[in-house]
TILUMLUM-563020 format. One record per residue (C-alpha): residue in three letters; x, y, z. Coordinates in steps of 0.1 Angstrom, whole numbers, plus 5000, padded with zeros to 4 digits. Example, Ala and Ser with C-alpha at 12.3 -4.5 7.8 and 13.67 -1.06 7.14 Angstrom:
REM TILUMLUM-563020
ALA512349555078/SER513749895071/
REM end
This chain:
REM TILUMLUM-563020
MET490650544910/LYS490850614874/ASN493450764851/MET491251014833/ALA493951114808/ASN492550824788/ASN488850834789/LYS488350514770/ILE490450274791/ILE487650204816/ILE485450074787/ILE487949794781/LEU488249724818/VAL484549694825/PHE483949494793/VAL486649244804/PHE485549234839/ILE481849184833/ILE481748944803/SER485148764804/ILE484748394810/SER487948274795/CYS490948124814/ARG493548264790/SER496648404806/ASN498348614780/GLY501548414784/ASN501248344821/THR500847984832/VAL497447894845/ASN499047644868/PRO500547824898/PRO503847694912/VAL503847494944/ASP504147704976/THR507547704993/PRO506847885026/ASN509548085044/THR508547925077/GLU506847615091/VAL504447775116/PHE501948035107/LEU501548315133/THR498648565137/THR497948845161/ASP494548975172/LYS494949325157/ALA496649505128/VAL498149775150/TYR498349835188/SER498150135211/PRO501050185235/GLY500549965266/GLU498149735248/THR498549365251/VAL499149155219/LYS497548825216/PHE499348565194/LYS498248235179/MET500147965160/ASP498447725136/LYS500047415149/SER501747285181/VAL505547255183/THR507847025202/GLY511447025212/ASP513547315225/VAL511447585210/LYS511447955221/ILE509648275214/ARG511848585209/TYR510748955209/ARG512949205192/HIS513049575182/LEU515349585152/ALA518249355162/SER517849415200/THR516349125219/LEU513749245245/ASP512748905259/VAL512948525253/MET510448275266/SER509747905261/VAL506747795241/SER504147645263/SER500947695243/MET499547765208/GLU498148095222/TRP499948355244/ASN500148725252/TRP502848985252/THR502849345263/PRO505349545243/PRO507249845257/THR505150165260/SER507150355234/ASP504950485206/TYR505550435169/ARG507650115172/GLY507849805150/TYR508749465165/MET509649125151/VAL508448815171/ASP509848485160/ILE509548115171/TYR512947935168/GLU514247595176/ILE517647495190/SER518847165176/ASN522447045179/GLY523447395189/ASN521947545157/GLU519147795156/LYS516247745131/ILE513547995125/ILE510147815123/GLY507748115125/SER507648495126/ILE505248795127/ALA505649165130/VAL503949395156/ASP503149765151/VAL502749975182/SER501450315169/SER498850545183/ASP498150695149/TRP497850465119/THR498850735094/ARG502350755108/PHE503050425090/PRO500150375066/ARG499650035051/TYR496650085029/GLY494249825015/PHE491049834996/LEU487549684992/SER485549694959/LYS482549454961/TYR479549504984/GLY476849264973/GLU475049044998/MET477748855017/GLN477848615047/SER479548755078/SER482048475075/GLN483048595040/ILE483548945053/GLU485548825082/ALA487848605060/ILE488748905038/VAL489349135068/LEU491448865086/ASN493648835055/LEU494249205054/LYS494949205092/ARG497648945087/HIS499349185063/HIS499149455090/ILE496849665068/ASN495849945091/GLY493550145067/VAL491150035041/GLN489750235012/PHE486050155003/GLN486250204965/ASP483050264945/TRP480750164973/HIS478450464972/TYR475050534957/LYS475850844936/HIS478951064935/HIS476951374945/LYS474751174969/PRO476750894984/LEU474050785009/SER471150604994/GLY467950695013/THR467950925043/PRO469750925076/ALA466550835093/ASN465650565067/PRO468750455048/SER468250215019/GLN469149855026/ASN470149784990/TRP471050014961/ILE472750004926/ASP476150184921/ILE477150374890/ALA478250054874/ASN474849884880/ARG476349664906/PRO474249574937/VAL475449714971/SER474149595004/PHE473849815035/VAL474549515057/THR477749435038/VAL479149785039/LYS478349815076/GLY479649465083/TYR483049555068/ILE483249875088/ASP482449685120/SER484749395113/LEU487649635105/ARG487049825137/LYS487349515158/TYR490949475146/ASN491949845149/MET491749895112/LYS490350225098/SER487650265071/MET487950535045/PHE485150605021/TYR486050684985/ASN484450964964/LEU485551224939/CYS485951584951/PHE483851704921/GLY481651434907/ALA477951474898/LEU475751224879/SER473151294852/ASP470251334877/ALA472151564900/GLN469851864894/ALA466951674909/ASP469051614940/GLY469851984943/VAL473052034924/ASN473052374907/GLU474152434871/SER476452714882/TRP478652474903/TYR480052284873/ILE483252334853/PHE483152374816/LYS485352324785/ASP484252664771/GLN483853014786/ASN480153024777/HIS479152734800/GLN477752524771/ASN479952214774/LYS480452064809/ASP483651884815/TYR482751524821/HIS484151174822/ASP482550954795/LEU481450614807/PRO480050334785/ASN476450234785/PRO474849994795/TYR477549904821/PHE477350254837/TRP474050434840/SER475550784839/ASP478650974829/ILE480451174856/PHE480051554852/LEU482651764870/THR481952044895/ASN484252314907/PRO486052194939/ASN486652554948/ASN482952654946/LYS481752734981/ASP478152624973/TRP479352284960/GLN481552244990/ASN478752315014/TYR476452084995/LEU478851794997/ILE479651855034/ALA475951815040/GLN475851495020/ASN478951365039/ASN477351445072/ASP474351235062/LEU476750955054/TYR478650975086/SER475450965106/VAL474750625092/PHE478150465085/ASN480950505110/PHE483650575085/ASP486950705098/GLY487550945069/TYR487251045033/GLN489550915005/ILE489251204980/ASP489751134943/GLN490451364913/LEU490851294876/GLY494351424868/ASN495151714846/ARG491951834828/GLY493552094806/THR492052444806/VAL488552444822/TYR486352734832/ASP483752814858/TYR480152914851/ASN481253284847/GLY483953194821/ASP486953234844/ALA489752974842/VAL489652724871/ASN492952644889/LEU492152284900/PRO495152234923/VAL494152544942/GLY490652414943/TYR491852084958/ALA493552274987/SER490452474993/PHE488252154992/ILE490551975017/SER490452275041/VAL486752305042/MET486251925046/LYS488551915075/THR486952225091/ALA483552065087/ARG484551735104/PRO487951775121/GLU487851435137/LYS487751255103/ARG490851165083/LEU491451295048/VAL493651155020/MET493651274984/ASN494751104953/ALA497351294931/VAL496951134897/SER500551134882/GLN501351384910/TYR498951634896/GLY498251894923/GLN500351704949/GLU502152014961/GLN498852184969/ILE497451874984/ALA500451825007/LYS499952175021/GLY496452085030/ASN495251895061/VAL495751545048/ASP497151255067/PHE499451095042/LEU500251145005/TYR498750914979/THR499950904943/GLU498350704915/VAL501150624892/TRP500850574854/GLY502850494823/ASP504150854821/GLN506250764852/PRO507150404844/LYS510650364859/TYR511750254894/THR513550584895/ASP510150764890/LEU508850594921/VAL511750724941/SER511451074926/ILE507751074937/ILE508750984973/ASN511351254973/GLU508951514959/ASN506351414985/ASN508951445013/ASP509851795001/TYR506251904997/SER505451795033/ASN508751875049/GLY509251505055/LYS506051475077/LEU503751275054/LYS504350915042/THR503750815006/VAL501350544995/PHE501350434958/ALA498350324938/ALA500350144912/TYR498849874891/MET501049574884/ASN501049344853/TYR498649584837/ASN498349424802/VAL498249074816/ALA495249174837/ASN493149204805/ASN492748824807/LYS492548554834/GLY495948444848/TYR498448494876/PHE500548784888/ASN504248764880/THR505848724914/PRO509248864905/GLY507749194892/ILE505649234923/LEU508449174948/LEU511049384931/THR508649684928/ASN507649644965/ALA511349624975/VAL512049954958/MET508950124973/PHE509549985008/ALA513350055008/PHE512750415000/GLY509950455026/GLY506850415006/SER504050155007/HIS501750004980/LEU497949994978/GLU497549644963/LEU495649414986/GLY491949374991/GLU489549094982/HIS492149024955/MET495249194943/LEU495049504921/GLY496049484884/LYS493749764871/GLU492450104882/TYR488949954881/PHE489249794915/PRO486649514910/ASN488849364882/ASP490049034896/ASN491348864864/LEU494748794879/ALA495248574910/MET498148544933/THR500148224932/ALA500648044965/GLN504248154964/LEU503348524960/LYS500848504988/SER503448355011/SER506048605000/LEU503748905005/ILE503048815041/SER506848815047/TYR507249145029/TYR504449315049/ASP505949165081/PHE509249315070/LEU507749655063/THR506049665097/ALA508849515119/TYR511549745105/GLN509350055099/ASN511750265122/LEU514450215097/LEU512450215065/ARG509950495072/ASP511050695102/GLY513550955091/GLY517250935082/ASN519251065052/PHE519950865021/ASN523550835010/ASN525850624988/PRO527850385009/ASP531150264995/ILE530449884994/SER531749614971/CYS531549244966/THR534949074970/ASN534248714959/GLY532448774926/GLN529048644937/ILE527348974927/SER528249314912/VAL526949614930/ALA526349984921/ASN524650264940/TRP521250374930/PRO519950434903/PRO519750084887/GLN522349974862/SER522249674839/GLY523749364855/GLN524149524889/VAL522549474923/SER521349814933/VAL522549964966/VAL520350204985/GLY522050355016/LYS520550555045/VAL522050695077/ILE519750695106/ASP520950765142/LYS524250575145/LYS523250315119/GLN524250285082/VAL521450095064/ILE522349925032/HIS519649785009/LEU520649534982/ILE517949514956/ASN518649244931/LEU517949404897/SER520949244882/GLN518949014860/ALA516049254853/ASN515249284816/ASN514149644821/PHE513749894850/ASP510049944846/TRP508149904879/ARG504849814862/ASP506149484848/ILE503349554824/ASP503449224805/GLY504449004834/ARG507948924820/THR510349034848/PRO512548724853/GLU513048564887/PRO516548644900/THR518948364908/MET519648304945/LYS523148404954/SER524948244984/THR527848335006/ILE528348694994/ALA531548845006/LEU531249225011/GLN533549505020/LEU532349845033/ARG534850125034/THR534450315067/ALA536750455093/GLN534050455120/ALA534250195147/ILE531549935143/GLU529549785172/LYS527849515152/ILE526449425117/TRP523249245111/PHE521049175081/ALA517449075075/SER515548975043/PRO511848915036/ASP513048635013/ILE514348405041/SER513548305076/GLY510448525077/GLY512548845078/VAL514148765111/ALA517348955118/LYS520648765119/GLU523848905133/VAL526948855110/THR530548835120/PHE532949095106/THR536549205106/GLN537549575106/ASN540749765100/ALA541350145098/ALA539850175063/SER537149915059/ALA535049625073/SER534649285057/PHE531749045063/SER529648785045/LEU525948755038/PRO524448405036/SER522248485006/LEU520448734983/LYS517348664963/TYR515248984958/TRP516049214987/ASP518549215017/MET518849485043/ILE522149525060/VAL522449735091/VAL525849855104/GLU525649985139/TYR528450225149/LYS529850265184/
REM end
């Protein structure tokens, strides 16, 4: 994943990644804050996603005593309640497909309910209906226990598909060796060691937990020795009409052993060549599909005959032939800054993937991309963002800025998108192995709650509906609200009608010092927690109930709120708002 609009940026990234030994933090503290977990008991499940009718196996990390119960819910509807009798137990969800559930452990003490643990469950026969995408980036020799630890962490975040980034031997020849005799070790383009056992170990480990493996490669990359491997000179694209200057991506020596020269994705011979290479790959590694990359807008380029090449049209052709060649394999293609996304969306891809850059820096740009993608796919394909947080901070060692991460995720999730950000570490750069920034204990804890929230409430967040502007106000001065887009000093309101429900998201951008999703210098401030927030919703529809949930408290578990209603409005109170609350008004 690289933003090829700036061909020099990777030089800086690789230099920093390979030789940096400092612990400077560019303004971030090198001492992470103490963890303050949302809940007391840590819950896990045996898989990231389940098929309809499949049994879920739960574990908790410690025993509990007292009047403690387990509750299973879809949205705010309780399906079952049982007493806790063991640290391990099973549950078979309803057979309905594409449903999210919240399971919580709660304690009754003096008549009061206290949430002490929670976890989401996704029952979906196809992972691409609600993609939660992760990544891998390092494949040297590893112990099986190390592989398992990384995969288990991704599983706990309900990551259901994983991109293997920069794992391959060569862009034009991803498999090292032959199908009959694959290499056990090879060097990638960045001169990093790659182990056959590690790559296969990751694929096997992910498969155990119903997580899918997607191999990464460009749609049009060939290295300096490609001719010896059978790549023909007439397959390339050129900067001139006389095929003298190949278009290429300049990579720095000695860290990379080759530049990347670009072929024509619409050239039939190149397509057939790469199909054969991929078939060799699939015969050795049981990947579930192909994460296709591009390099953004290349300007005017030409084929060998001097004719201008329409790259977006070429992308659509490339996707089509790849799917025809291996219809059982999944396909996803990166649209760098949305370049070619309209053509990609009309191809046979399983969701839409946008790598976002500084030319689309605002929260509103993220929303515009989701809306564009919905339009391009007639609402059928979900959006995943490759969006690199705290980008400048990641030039040095330090920590991610938690407020920036959580507010950006709140915007993405509330509008139905998801975020490629989790792998062996969290992403701060387009060069995925860069791990300069660590997550604080607080951010780690919060992200588990955010991914539980994304999964448990996926039927409200990512399953249809129409966005609207609810007429809601705060009546006790705790906050000031305004409908999207963000306004200075205001909590942003995002409304959506789905079935007989009015969903109202409160995203607390009231103390944001700007509305840039990147939080590029890690300076987005932490919002102040607000308590006992009195709200009034103008509506003439009769209300059945109102409930709210937040990833910031009680592990995201839904809580019903009392309300009063007259002919013109309903009044109710929320207990708190930190980063993101979701209110759901259910009408009769």
